[in-house]
C-alpha positions as CSV (number, residue, x, y, z in Angstrom):
1,M,-2.9,93.5,-3.4
2,K,0.1,91.5,-4.3
3,S,2.9,91.3,-1.8
4,L,6.0,93.4,-2.4
5,K,8.0,90.1,-2.7
6,A,5.7,88.7,-5.4
7,I,5.9,92.1,-7.3
8,M,9.7,92.1,-7.1
9,L,10.1,88.5,-8.4
10,S,11.1,88.0,-12.0
11,P,8.9,85.8,-14.3
12,I,11.4,83.0,-14.2
13,E,11.7,83.1,-10.4
14,N,7.9,83.2,-10.1
15,R,7.6,80.1,-12.3
16,D,10.2,78.2,-10.1
17,A,8.3,79.1,-7.0
18,K,5.1,77.6,-8.4
19,K,6.9,74.3,-9.2
20,V,8.2,74.0,-5.7
21,N,4.7,74.6,-4.3
22,S,3.3,72.0,-6.6
23,S,5.9,69.4,-5.7
24,R,5.2,70.0,-2.0
25,E,1.5,69.5,-2.6
26,W,2.1,66.2,-4.5
27,R,4.3,64.8,-1.8
28,L,1.7,65.8,0.8
29,W,-1.1,64.0,-1.1
30,T,1.1,61.0,-1.7
31,C,1.7,60.6,2.0
32,V,-2.0,61.0,2.7
33,G,-2.7,58.3,0.1
34,V,-0.1,55.9,1.5
35,A,-1.4,56.4,5.0
36,T,-5.0,55.8,3.8
37,A,-4.0,52.6,2.0
38,S,-2.1,51.3,5.0
39,T,-5.0,52.0,7.3
40,L,-7.3,50.2,4.8
41,L,-5.0,47.2,4.7
42,V,-4.8,47.0,8.5
43,A,-8.6,47.3,8.7
44,L,-9.1,44.5,6.1
45,A,-6.6,42.3,7.9
46,F,-8.4,43.0,11.2
47,I,-11.7,42.1,9.6
48,A,-10.2,38.9,8.2
49,I,-8.9,37.9,11.6
50,V,-12.2,38.7,13.2
51,K,-14.0,36.8,10.5
52,W,-11.7,33.8,11.0
53,F,-11.8,33.5,14.7
54,V,-15.1,35.1,15.7
55,A,-17.5,35.4,12.7
56,V,-17.0,31.8,11.6
57,P,-18.7,29.6,14.2
58,V,-17.6,26.1,15.0
59,P,-20.1,23.8,13.2
60,T,-22.1,21.2,15.0
61,G,-21.4,17.6,14.4
62,I,-21.7,14.2,16.2
63,Q,-19.6,15.5,19.0
64,T,-17.4,18.5,19.7
65,I,-14.5,18.6,22.1
66,V,-12.6,21.7,23.1
67,L,-8.9,20.9,23.5
68,P,-6.6,22.4,26.2
69,D,-5.4,25.1,23.8
70,R,-9.0,26.3,23.3
71,S,-9.1,24.9,19.7
72,S,-12.0,22.7,18.8
73,L,-12.2,19.2,17.2
74,V,-15.5,18.2,15.8
75,L,-16.5,14.6,14.8
76,R,-18.5,15.4,11.7
77,E,-19.4,12.1,10.1
78,V,-18.6,8.3,10.1
79,T,-18.6,6.4,6.8
80,F,-18.2,2.6,6.2
81,G,-17.1,0.7,3.1
82,T,-14.1,0.8,0.7
83,H,-14.9,4.1,-1.1
84,H,-15.7,7.0,1.2
85,Q,-17.1,10.4,0.4
86,F,-17.3,13.4,2.7
87,R,-18.9,16.8,1.6
88,V,-18.1,19.8,3.8
89,E,-19.1,23.4,3.6
90,N,-16.4,26.0,3.9
91,Q,-15.5,29.5,2.6
92,D,-13.2,30.7,-0.2
93,R,-10.7,33.6,0.2
94,F,-13.5,36.1,-0.4
95,F,-15.6,34.5,2.4
96,R,-18.1,33.0,0.0
97,K,-19.6,29.7,1.0
98,K,-18.7,26.7,-1.1
99,Q,-18.9,22.9,-1.0
100,T,-15.8,20.7,-0.9
101,D,-15.9,17.0,-1.6
102,L,-13.2,14.8,0.0
103,S,-12.7,11.1,-0.5
104,E,-10.8,8.1,0.9
105,S,-10.3,4.6,-0.5
106,T,-9.5,1.5,1.6
107,K,-8.4,-2.0,0.5
108,F,-10.8,-3.7,2.9
109,P,-14.2,-2.5,4.2
110,S,-13.3,0.0,6.9
111,A,-14.8,2.8,8.9
112,V,-13.5,6.4,8.3
113,L,-14.0,9.0,11.0
114,W,-14.1,12.6,9.6
115,F,-13.2,15.4,11.9
116,S,-12.9,19.2,11.4
117,Y,-10.3,21.0,13.4
118,H,-10.8,24.7,14.3
119,G,-7.7,26.3,15.7
120,L,-4.0,26.6,14.9
121,P,-2.9,25.7,11.4
122,Q,-1.8,22.2,12.4
123,L,-3.2,19.7,14.8
124,D,0.2,18.6,16.0
125,R,-0.8,17.4,19.4
126,W,-2.9,14.4,18.0
127,A,-0.2,11.7,17.5
128,W,-2.2,8.5,17.4
129,S,-5.5,6.9,18.6
130,S,-6.9,3.6,19.9
131,V,-10.1,1.6,20.0
132,T,-10.9,-1.4,22.2
133,D,-13.0,-4.2,20.8
134,D,-15.4,-6.6,22.5
135,L,-12.5,-9.1,23.1
136,G,-10.6,-6.5,25.1
137,Q,-8.0,-6.0,22.4
138,E,-6.8,-2.4,22.0
139,H,-6.2,-1.4,18.4
140,W,-3.7,1.2,17.4
141,V,-5.1,3.8,14.9
142,A,-3.1,6.3,12.9
143,R,-4.2,9.6,11.5
144,A,-4.8,8.9,7.8
145,G,-4.3,12.5,6.7
146,H,-5.6,16.0,6.7
147,A,-6.9,18.5,4.2
148,P,-6.4,22.2,5.1
149,L,-9.4,24.4,4.0
150,S,-10.0,28.1,4.2
151,N,-10.9,28.4,7.9
152,F,-10.5,24.9,9.3
153,T,-8.7,21.5,8.6
154,V,-10.4,18.2,7.9
155,V,-8.7,15.3,9.6
156,R,-9.6,11.7,9.1
157,A,-8.8,8.3,10.8
158,V,-9.3,4.9,9.2
159,L,-10.5,2.0,11.4
160,P,-10.3,-1.6,10.1
161,Q,-13.3,-3.9,10.8
162,M,-13.6,-4.8,14.5
163,R,-15.6,-6.9,16.8
164,I,-17.8,-4.2,18.4
165,S,-21.4,-4.9,19.2
166,G,-22.6,-1.8,21.1
167,A,-24.3,1.2,19.7
168,T,-21.2,3.3,20.2
169,F,-17.5,2.9,21.0
170,K,-14.8,5.1,22.5
171,F,-12.2,6.6,20.2
172,R,-9.3,7.9,22.3
173,L,-6.7,10.4,21.0
174,F,-3.2,10.5,22.4
175,E,-0.3,13.0,22.3
176,Q,3.3,12.1,21.5
177,G,4.0,11.4,25.2
178,N,1.2,8.9,25.3
179,E,-1.0,11.3,27.3
180,Q,-4.7,11.1,26.4
181,L,-5.8,14.2,24.6
182,A,-9.5,13.6,24.0
183,E,-12.1,10.8,23.9
184,F,-15.0,10.6,21.5
185,E,-18.2,8.5,21.7
186,V,-18.5,7.3,18.1
187,P,-21.6,5.7,16.5
188,N,-20.8,2.1,15.8
189,P,-20.9,1.2,12.0
190,F,-19.5,-2.3,12.7
191,A,-22.5,-3.8,14.6
192,T,-24.6,-4.4,11.4
193,T,-21.9,-4.6,8.8
194,V,-19.3,-7.0,10.3
195,V,-20.0,-10.7,10.4
196,P,-16.9,-12.6,11.6
197,E,-16.2,-16.1,10.4
198,K,-17.0,-18.7,13.0
199,W,-13.6,-20.4,13.0
200,E,-12.5,-23.1,15.4
201,P,-8.7,-23.9,15.5
202,D,-7.5,-27.4,14.9
203,P,-5.2,-29.0,17.4
204,L,-1.6,-29.2,16.5
205,P,-0.1,-30.9,14.6
206,I,-2.4,-30.3,11.6
207,T,-1.9,-32.5,8.5
208,K,-3.3,-31.6,5.1
209,S,-3.2,-33.6,1.8
210,V,-1.4,-31.9,-1.1
211,T,-1.7,-34.8,-3.6
212,D,-2.7,-38.4,-3.4
213,D,0.7,-39.4,-1.9
214,V,2.0,-36.1,-0.4
215,T,1.0,-34.4,2.9
216,L,2.0,-31.2,4.6
217,S,1.9,-31.0,8.4
218,L,1.9,-27.8,10.5
219,E,3.7,-28.9,13.6
220,G,4.0,-25.6,15.5
221,I,3.8,-21.8,15.2
222,T,5.6,-19.0,17.1
223,A,5.1,-15.2,17.3
224,R,7.7,-12.6,18.0
225,P,7.0,-8.9,18.6
226,I,8.5,-6.5,16.0
227,P,10.2,-3.4,17.5
228,S,8.6,-0.2,16.3
229,V,7.9,3.4,17.3
230,R,4.4,2.4,18.5
231,P,3.8,1.8,22.2
232,A,4.9,-1.8,23.1
233,R,1.3,-3.0,23.5
234,F,0.7,-2.3,19.8
235,S,3.7,-4.1,18.4
236,T,3.0,-6.2,15.2
237,L,4.1,-9.8,15.2
238,A,6.5,-11.9,13.0
239,I,4.9,-15.4,12.7
240,T,7.1,-18.4,12.1
241,P,5.4,-21.8,11.3
242,R,7.2,-25.1,11.6
243,T,6.2,-27.6,8.8
244,Q,7.1,-31.0,7.4
245,F,6.3,-32.7,4.0
246,Q,5.8,-36.4,3.8
247,R,5.4,-38.7,0.8
248,N,3.8,-42.1,1.4
249,G,4.5,-41.6,5.1
250,Q,8.2,-40.7,4.6
251,S,9.8,-37.3,5.0
252,T,10.6,-35.7,1.6
253,D,12.6,-32.7,0.4
254,D,11.1,-32.7,-3.1
255,W,8.5,-30.1,-2.2
256,E,8.8,-26.5,-1.1
257,I,6.5,-24.1,0.6
258,R,6.2,-20.3,0.6
259,F,3.8,-18.9,3.3
260,D,2.0,-16.0,1.7
261,W,-0.5,-14.6,4.1
262,L,-2.6,-14.8,7.3
263,M,-6.3,-14.1,7.6
264,D,-8.4,-13.3,10.6
265,P,-12.1,-14.0,11.0
266,L,-12.9,-10.4,10.1
267,G,-11.5,-10.8,6.6
268,H,-8.2,-9.0,7.0
269,S,-5.1,-10.4,5.4
270,A,-1.4,-9.7,6.3
271,P,2.0,-11.2,5.7
272,L,3.5,-13.5,8.3
273,T,6.4,-11.0,8.6
274,D,4.2,-8.2,9.8
275,C,1.0,-9.4,11.5
276,P,-1.2,-6.8,13.2
277,F,-4.0,-9.2,14.2
278,S,-5.5,-9.6,17.6
279,T,-4.2,-12.7,19.4
280,R,-7.5,-12.8,21.3
281,E,-9.3,-14.0,18.1
282,P,-10.4,-17.7,18.4
283,A,-8.5,-18.6,15.2
284,W,-6.3,-17.4,12.4
285,Q,-6.1,-18.9,8.9
286,V,-2.5,-19.6,7.6
287,S,-2.4,-20.0,3.8
288,C,0.6,-21.1,1.8
289,H,1.6,-22.1,-1.7
290,V,3.1,-25.5,-2.2
291,Q,5.0,-26.8,-5.3
292,R,7.6,-29.3,-6.3
293,R,11.2,-28.1,-6.0
294,P,13.1,-27.5,-9.2
295,G,15.0,-30.7,-10.2
296,S,12.7,-33.0,-8.3
297,E,11.0,-36.0,-9.9
298,L,8.0,-34.8,-12.0
299,P,5.1,-36.7,-13.5
300,P,5.9,-37.6,-17.2
301,D,2.9,-35.7,-18.6
302,T,4.1,-32.4,-17.0
303,V,7.6,-32.3,-18.6
304,W,8.6,-31.7,-22.3
305,D,12.3,-32.1,-23.2
306,V,12.5,-30.0,-26.3
307,G,16.1,-31.1,-26.9
308,E,19.3,-29.4,-27.9
309,V,19.2,-26.3,-30.0
310,A,22.2,-24.6,-31.7
311,I,22.8,-21.0,-30.7
312,P,22.7,-18.7,-33.8
313,A,25.1,-15.9,-34.5
314,V,24.3,-12.4,-33.2
315,G,21.3,-11.0,-35.0
316,E,20.2,-14.3,-36.4
317,E,17.4,-16.7,-35.3
318,T,17.2,-20.5,-35.0
319,P,13.6,-21.6,-35.7
320,I,12.2,-24.6,-33.7
321,G,8.5,-24.8,-34.5
322,Q,7.6,-27.7,-32.2
323,S,4.5,-28.1,-30.1
324,R,3.3,-30.4,-27.2
325,T,0.4,-30.6,-24.8
326,L,1.2,-30.6,-21.1
327,V,-2.0,-31.6,-19.2
328,D,-4.0,-28.3,-19.6
329,Y,-1.5,-26.3,-21.6
330,Q,-0.9,-26.3,-25.4
331,I,2.8,-25.3,-25.9
332,E,4.5,-24.2,-29.1
333,V,8.2,-23.2,-29.1
334,S,8.9,-20.7,-31.9
335,G,12.7,-20.4,-31.8
336,L,15.6,-18.5,-30.3
337,K,17.6,-15.5,-31.3
338,T,20.9,-14.1,-30.2
339,F,21.6,-10.4,-29.5
340,A,24.6,-8.4,-28.6
341,S,25.0,-8.0,-24.8
342,S,22.9,-5.4,-23.1
343,E,25.6,-4.8,-20.6
344,P,27.3,-1.4,-20.7
345,A,29.8,-1.2,-23.6
346,G,33.4,-1.8,-22.6
347,T,32.6,-3.8,-19.5
348,E,33.9,-7.3,-19.0
349,A,30.4,-8.7,-19.1
350,A,29.7,-7.1,-22.5
351,K,33.0,-8.5,-23.9
352,M,32.3,-12.1,-22.7
353,S,28.5,-12.5,-23.1
354,N,25.5,-12.3,-25.4
355,D,21.8,-12.1,-24.8
356,L,19.6,-15.0,-25.8
357,S,15.9,-14.7,-26.4
358,I,13.6,-17.7,-26.5
359,S,10.0,-17.3,-27.7
360,Y,7.1,-19.7,-27.1
361,L,3.3,-19.8,-27.0
362,A,1.5,-21.2,-24.0
363,T,-2.3,-21.5,-24.3
364,W,-4.2,-22.7,-21.2
365,N,-7.1,-25.0,-21.9
366,I,-9.7,-24.5,-19.2
367,E,-11.7,-27.6,-20.3
368,A,-8.6,-29.8,-19.6
369,H,-8.1,-28.3,-16.1
370,S,-9.5,-30.1,-13.1
371,P,-11.6,-27.5,-11.3
372,S,-10.3,-26.9,-7.8
373,D,-10.0,-23.9,-5.5
374,T,-6.8,-25.3,-3.9
375,S,-4.6,-25.7,-7.0
376,F,-3.5,-23.8,-10.1
377,S,-0.8,-24.3,-12.7
378,S,1.9,-22.4,-14.5
379,I,4.5,-23.0,-17.2
380,E,8.3,-22.8,-16.6
381,L,11.0,-22.7,-19.2
382,C,14.3,-24.4,-18.1
383,V,17.5,-23.8,-20.1
384,F,20.7,-25.9,-19.6
385,D,24.2,-25.4,-20.9
386,E,26.4,-28.1,-22.5
387,Q,27.4,-29.4,-19.1
388,G,23.8,-29.8,-18.0
389,Q,23.9,-26.9,-15.6
390,R,20.8,-24.8,-15.5
391,I,21.1,-21.2,-16.8
392,E,19.0,-18.9,-14.6
393,R,17.0,-16.2,-16.2
394,N,18.6,-13.0,-15.1
395,L,17.0,-10.7,-17.8
396,N,13.5,-9.9,-18.7
397,R,10.5,-12.2,-19.1
398,L,8.1,-10.5,-21.6
399,R,4.5,-11.5,-22.1
400,D,1.8,-10.5,-24.5
401,R,-1.3,-12.5,-23.8
402,N,-0.2,-16.1,-24.4
403,D,3.1,-15.2,-26.1
404,Y,6.2,-15.3,-24.0
405,S,9.7,-14.1,-24.6
406,E,12.4,-15.0,-22.0
407,W,15.9,-13.5,-22.0
408,F,19.1,-15.1,-20.8
409,Q,22.7,-14.0,-20.6
410,I,25.0,-16.6,-22.0
411,P,28.8,-16.8,-22.7
412,K,29.9,-16.0,-26.2
413,S,31.7,-19.4,-26.3
414,M,28.5,-21.4,-25.8
415,K,27.4,-23.3,-28.9
416,K,24.2,-24.9,-27.9
417,V,21.5,-25.1,-25.2
418,R,19.0,-27.7,-24.1
419,L,15.4,-26.7,-23.5
420,R,12.9,-28.1,-21.2
421,I,9.4,-26.9,-20.4
422,V,7.7,-27.9,-17.2
423,R,4.0,-27.5,-16.3
424,N,4.1,-26.8,-12.5
425,S,1.2,-27.5,-10.2
426,H,0.8,-25.1,-7.3
427,Y,-1.4,-25.9,-4.3
428,V,-2.9,-23.6,-1.8
429,V,-3.0,-25.2,1.7
430,K,-4.9,-23.6,4.5
431,F,-4.7,-24.2,8.3
432,L,-6.9,-22.9,11.1
433,V,-4.7,-22.3,14.1
434,K,-5.0,-20.8,17.6
435,P,-3.2,-17.5,17.6
436,P,0.1,-17.9,19.3
437,Q,1.1,-15.5,22.2
438,P,4.2,-13.4,21.5
439,S,7.4,-15.3,22.2
440,I,5.5,-18.5,23.2
441,D,5.8,-21.6,21.1
442,S,2.4,-23.0,20.2
443,K,3.1,-26.7,20.3
444,P,0.7,-29.4,21.2
């Protein structure tokens, strides 16, 4: 039987009551659904965490070390060469296994140590590393980079070639405060791949012939530590040589030298301004470029005075069409052309100057060149004003194969220029020296 209240309700009141009950039921089921979804998300998150920290085991490798914070660092592989590949198995976000290929390229043959780190998102405690070679020299090694994957991070370290003859060597990891964090026993890839040059240093002073009548002497060499953020024992060195040119036994200033690089017996090269080499090596090689100074006396067959050429109006060209052979180069000067200044409009430079373009063809004849591994040649265009002062090229030098186009900035009042083309000889002179100790002058 219906209740008295239900019988006494009007049809409209009865309909409103049903709506209220339906709304209450909808809110109830919504709350139940939200609670169920929240519980499901929490459960999935818990499963993911368990999967991350428990279900995914730390892989085996060459050596595994558990760090003080209970994270693990695994030495997975050691590669050697200039192009390095490392394939590692990991998981995607749905916990499916997949292969990931990582690579590293090095300028010189090097060893790359591949690690996997299992722990916190970043391996912040590993600041730097070191390796000690057979000569007792400790080498500073930086972390080369890291690659975060789904459940671990791949970390790599690059080691240059070293004198290490044993089956293994110790790779030490340090924290920012220079406290040792870990030590790995690494299989040695250098024992069968590194063959150092058997260099013996020459006693100072060392004198080398540049040409038939010119010599270059290396009289001394000094080394100065360069301040850096590294520990003091890993400071790189600034190398300063002391040299002298002589021509027919007399000191001369007609030649100049630019020291380019150092080499060690392992094949590494470095600038003299930042040398990381071991001073315990038996010898270093110092290499330099030597050439005559601009304005010095030159052999007649290496200089072509093209002569004076009138400067054309803006937008016009003065053809030249002359050619000459300079030792091993065939030169043809096409002409010159004047352009409006490339300086910003309205500036004083734009008001007072124009741009001058000089075009020429320089073809090197290999058959006319004397084969030598200690010398090479180049072509230089010299431009002089009406007073005989050289105009330095302060704009572009464009080259398309053997076609050259050199640009100069000239005053609008200039009426003519004089052109000269010089074939320069450059000589590479090498010295074998005993590595200097920091802050000690290596004099005889």
